[in-house]
N, C-alpha and C positions, 0 to 999 in steps of 0.2 A: 467433350473435350477436342474433337477433330476441327471444330468450326475456327479453333483459337489458333491454329498452326498455320506459319507464315511458309509458303513452300517455295518463296523465292529466294530466300537466302542461299548464298554461297559462299566459299571460302576460298579465297586464292591461293595460288601453289606456292607461293613465297611464305604465308603463314603456315600452311601446311607443313613443309619442310622445318619450319622453325621449331614447331612442338612436336611432332610425331616422334621424332627419336626419344626424347624425354619421355614422353608418355609411356612408350613402350618398355625402356628399362622400368618405369616406375610398375606398369601391370607385371612384368616379370616377377620384380621383387617382391608384389603383393601375394603371386601365386606361390612362391618358395614361403611365405611366411604364413599363408594359411594352410599350407600342407603340414608345417611344423606345429601349428596350433589345433588341428585335426578339425577344421571348418571346411563342412563340405558348400558346396555352390553349385546354381543352378542358373544356367544363362538360357533365357526363353527368346527366340526369335519367332515374332507372328509378323503378318503384314501382306499387303496385297503380293500376289503373282506379278513378276518384273519389277519388283521393288529392289531387288539387289541381295537378297538374304543370302545367297552362297557366297558371292563374293566379298560382302562383309563381315560374314561368319570367318571367312578366310584372314580378312586383315586383323580380326580379333584374335586368332590362334597364333598368328604367325610369331609375335614375342614370346609365346608361351613355351613350356616345356612339353613336348607332345606325349611326353610320359605320365602326364598329371592330368589329362583329360579325356573325354569322350563325346564324339558329336553324334546326336541320334536325328535321323530324319523320319519324319511321322509320315506316314502314306496312310491308306485305307487300311483298316484291320484287317488282319488274317483271318482266317478260318476259325483257328484257335481262337485269335483274341477276340473276337465275338461272340464268343460263349462265356466270356467274363465279362464283370463289369468295367464300364469304358476307361476308368482309370487303372484297371489292372497293370497293362501295358507299359503305362509311366511309372506306376511304382516300382516296377521289374528294373528301370531303366535310372533310378534316383543312385545319386554317388555315395560311394563310402568316403568317410571321415578323411577330410584332406584332399579329396577329388575334388575335379571340375566335371558337370554333364551338361553339355549343350546341345539344346534343343531346336533344331529347324523345323519350326510349327511344335504344336503341343494340345494338351488337353482342350483347350479355348476352342479350336476347331468345331468340338458339339455343338457351343453355343453361338457360332457364325454360319458355318458352313450348312451344316444339318438343320439349323433354324432356317434358311433362309429354301432351303431343299423340302422343306414341310414335313423334315423326320422328326421334328422334336417341338413342342408346345406348350403353351398352357401351364399345368402343374408340374409336367413332366420338365420345361425349360425352367422353372422355377427351381424344381428341385438340384436340376444340373448346377445352376449358380451356386447353391449352398454345399454342394459336392465338391465343387472346386476350392472353393473359400476354406473348407473344410480341410481339404488335403492340403492346402498349401500351408495353411494353419498349423496344421501337426508338423511339417518340415520345418517351419519355422521356429517352432518352440521345441525343436529339437536340435537347432543351431545351425541350419542350413541358411547360406545367405541367397536370396531368392531375387534375380533380375529379371524383369521382363521389358522386352522391346516389342514397340509397334512400329513396323518401318512404313512409312505413309508417302503414298505419291497419288497425283490428282488422277481422275477418270483420263485425262487427255494426254496427260503422261505415259500412263499404262499402255494405252493404243501406241502410242510414238513406239515405244519401248518393241511390243508385240510384234509391229510391223518390221523393225530393222533385225529382229531376231530372225524371222521368217526368211528376209532378204540371202540369210546366210545360210548355204546347206548343211553347214557341221552345228548349228543352232536352230535351225529350223523345229527341228523335234521337240524343242521345250516349249512349244506353244500348242495346248490342244484344243479341241473343241470345247472341251470342258472350261478353259481359260477363257475364249470366248464369248461362252455362256455365261461367265461370272461378270466377266466386264459389260456385258449388254444388262446386267441387273446390277450395276456396281451401286447405286443408288441405296439398292434392298440391303445392300451388303453393307454400306454405310450406317444405316440405322442399327444393322445387327451389331457391328463394332462399337458402335457408339455405347449402345447398350451393356456392351461383355465389359468396356472399359470403366464403366460407372460401377457395374455390379462386382467387378473383380480388383478394383483398384481399394489398396488396404493398407496400413503403417507396416505390414511386416511380408506385404509383395507387392509393391507399388508398380504401375505402369509407366515407362517413359516411350513417349511418342518420338521419332525419330525422321526428321524432314531427310527425305531421300533422293531429292531430285538431284542433288547434287553431292557425289559421291565421297570426297573429302571433307565435306562439312559432318556427313552421315557418319564415316568411319571416327572420326575425332570424338564426335557426341557418344558414339557408343563405349570405347575405352575410355571416356573421362566417366561415364555413368558407372562402370564396371569399378573403376578406380575407385570411385567416393561409395561405391557399397562396401568394397572389401574396406577402404578404410576406416568406417564407422564399425563394421563387426569386428575388426582387428582390435582397435580400440577398446571395444565393449570388453571382448573377451581378455585382455591383457590387462584390463582394469579391476576384472572382477577375481582374476585369479593371481595366485604367485607364480605366474609363468615365468621360465627362464627365459624366454624368449625377449630380447631386447624391444621395448615400442619403438614403433615405426615415428618419425617428425611426420607432422601433419602436412598435407602437400599444400604450397601457395596458392590461394585462388587469382591470385593475379598471374600463375602459368597456366594460361588458359585462352586461347584464343578469342579475340572479341567478338568475333560471329556467333560463337557459341552462346555469348550472354544476351543476346539480342532476344526479343521476343514479341509477344502480342501486341505490348504496349509501343513497341517501335513502330509499328504498321498501322497505327490510330492517325488519322488525319485531324491534326487540331485545328488547322486553318478554314474549318466548316464554319459560316456565321448565318445569320440571318440580318435583314435589314429591320429597321423599328416597325415600319407599317405592316411588312410581312409577316413579323413575329405578331402585332395586334392584331390582326386578321384570324391567323393560324389559332391564337392563346383564345379569343373568342369562341371559335368553331369548336375545339377539341374541348374546353372546360363545359360549354353547353352540352355538348356529348357526353362528357363525362357525368354531368349531372344526371342526365336521362338512365345513362348505364347504372347509376348509383342505386337509382329506384328499381330498375329490372334485377340487380342483384338480391334486394332486399325481397323482392315479390319471389326469388327462385331458390330463395334460401342459400346463396352460394358465398362463402366465406374468401376474403381476399386479403395476401399478405405482400406489402411493400415493402422492399431494403432498400435502404441507401448506403453504400460505402464508398469512398473516395479521400483523394487527399485533402488535408489542411485548406482551406479558404477555395474549395472546389465549387462552392454554390450550392451546397445540400440545403442549407436552411430557406433560402430565395427560393429554389426548386419544389420543395414543400409548400411552401406558401401558395404559390401559383397552382399546384396540383390541388389543393385544398380549398381554393380562394370562394367558389362557388358549390361545395358540396353542402348536403345538409349534415351540420355537426353532429347529429344524433346517429348517424350512421357509420362515422369513423373515429378513429383514436389515433394520435401521435406518440409514439414512446420515444424520447430520447435517452439514451443507452450512455452513462458513465461508468467509472469504477466502480466494481460490485462492492456493495455494503457488507457487513458483517453476516447478517443473516442471509445474504446470496450467497457468500463465500462457504457458509454449511453446507449448501448444497453442491448437485453436481452443477457444473457450471451451465449447462443447457437450461436449469430449472427456470432461472428468472425470464427467460424468453419464451418458455411454453406456457406461464402464467399470464402471459399477456397477448396470446395468441387469439384471433377474431372468432365469435360465436358464427353460425350458421346466418350470412345475409349482410354481414358486417365487414370492415374494411380497418386493417390496424397498418400505420406505417410506422417503419422503426427506420429513427434517425442515428447510423449505427446498429450493429448488430452481433450475433454470435459468433462473427467472421474473426471479433476482436481475439478470439483464441489462439487465430494462426496468424494474427498481423500483429498487433501490439505487445501481446501477451510473449509470441513468440520473438518477438525483437527485442522486447525489454527484459527476457529472462522471468518473467510471471508465471510460468510455466515450464515443466521440463521437456526435452525434445521429444522423448516418449509419448509425452500427452498433447502436444501440438501434432505430431505426425498421426495420432490415433484421430485425433479431431475430424481428420477429412472425411473418415467414413462415419463418423457419428453424427456428422452436419450432415451428409449425405442420406443417412437414414432417416433422420428426423425431417427432411426437406420431402422424401419418398413419402413419410407416413403423411404428412398435410394436404400433398398432392392426391395420395390415395382416399383422404377423407372427402375430397372435392375439392379443395381449397385451390384458389389461382395465386399462383407466387412470380411475382416479379422481383428480380435482383440487378440492380443499378451501380456501376462504379462509374463515377465520376471522375474524368483524368484530364489533369490539366499539366502543362509543362514548367517544368523548376523554375524557370525565367518568370512566367507569368504568375507563378506561387507568391516568388519574390515581390515582383511587383503590388498585387494584393495585400502583402503583409506589410509591404511600406506605407500602401494607402492606408491601412488602417492605423498604423500607428501616427498618421499624420493627421487623421479625420477624426476630431472629436468624438461624434457619436458613434464611431466604429471600434473605439480604441478598445472597448472592453472584449471585442471578439479574438484580441490577440494577446497571446500568452507567453512566458517563458516558456511552456510545453511545446509552443509551437517552433519556437525555435531549435528547441533540443530536437523535437521530430525531424526538422529538417536537415539537420547534421546527420542523420542517419537515413537517409532518402535512399541511399543506394540497398540499403539492409530492407527497408521496408519495398522496394521495389522488387527484389527477389523472393519476397514473400509473396507481394501480389501475384505477380507471376504464377508462382506454384498454386495459389488458392484459385486464381481463373481457371487454370488447367485442370486442379484436381476434384472442383466443384462445381464444374459446369457442366450439369448432366441433361438427359433428352427432357426430363419433365422439368427441372429447374435450370434453365439454361442463363448466364452472365448475360447483359446488356452492358458494353461499354460507351460511356455517354461522353463525347468530346465536348468539354466543357471550357475552354479557352476563350469562347464566346458562350455567356451566360443566356442569351436569349434562344441559340440554338439547343443547348442543352436543356431548356426548361419545355421547349416544343418536343424535343425528341421525346424524353421522358412521358409526357402527359400522352403523345401520339402514341407510341408504344403501349400503354396502359389500355387507352381506348382500343387499339387493335386486338389485344390481348383478349380484353371482355368481351368484345364483339363476337369474336372465335368460340370463347367458351359459352357464351349464353346462347348463340346459335345449334 
């Protein structure tokens, strides 16, 4: 998840002042409404030392009624707490109905700091993840809103903030030897955090990563995240019960700073390209290598799954053709995914993908995938919100099962600009042998590009895991895209076979 976070984003002062007062009013109104409806709320702040947890918690609680919340700071367990199961001290601090509990660090420290310090590993670590998911599941099933925020800063930024704090005698005490020790092992903590985010990101308790280099941006992202979560739960409660509480009107998605709507796709450099001579040299090189690797995969009985997602007209078909051009056709299978048929709809939505998975030593290439549940089915309303929100965890679990079996999994998202897509659509319309590629559905999807983009962004964030990361392929130039995919696969297979 963290590799897709753009820490360079900023929010200017004027825009901050434009939106902050209204968001504060909305947050206060939602707190009162949650109290009237007896909805308990848990807000978790996790993140790096010096990421600004204290000041950002303060920004969040300023608009709130102080009689309606408690802030809990998590430190090392006391002697009494150490005599109980690790979740005991957090169970004690869960809120009563209608109140908020805000945690400055929480139960996830067990699978981050304790893991890096070697205090927990192996089966104990696996059990800790299960305990955390069970704890959060029980609270959510009982009606708690669980909002989990991870404040993210770079190693360089953390060092800079430590130095600034140390310069001031009034703040120097906040930087400890333990902080510097953790800073030294920042990369180890990144690995632990990535696993924690992947293992504990669920539909009932999702994580939101907050880009915390810029204080204004972080403040508004936190407040809008809390607002959205409260609005969803209040809508569910008032819709399922004969509540006397008047339903709140939905907040306008337009009433949000533009900076909060930008994300990983905005940082993709779509100008990357290759000359034809360079492309032909690289293509011959990597196709030859891939054919050799295919043979080694067969000998070592390693299964490979390659998935393609991307915008219409992004070049998936041409990319797959170059990928398979020199492979032994007996060793791979290409599976094009369309709308499910009657038999497929009668099963769990993942069934039709499971039955196509490769046996050991073979390659399966999916032209579109199980991610349709959180893309087209989400946007077009072919499944409920609860179903697509649940799907992130289901998909991650399925991919984890594949990689646990020994499969190598590649996930590619082919990204093009709206202007390039329009150019390709028009080219298809005016080229006789390409006209079959353009349909009315393509044009309908284009009209919903903003909705699809939002779905893609969340998909990339919630399903890019350490064992199954996404590779975004800059595809405005098809030559560059083809080489990037085949090169990435060759590199991944070399690493696995080695």
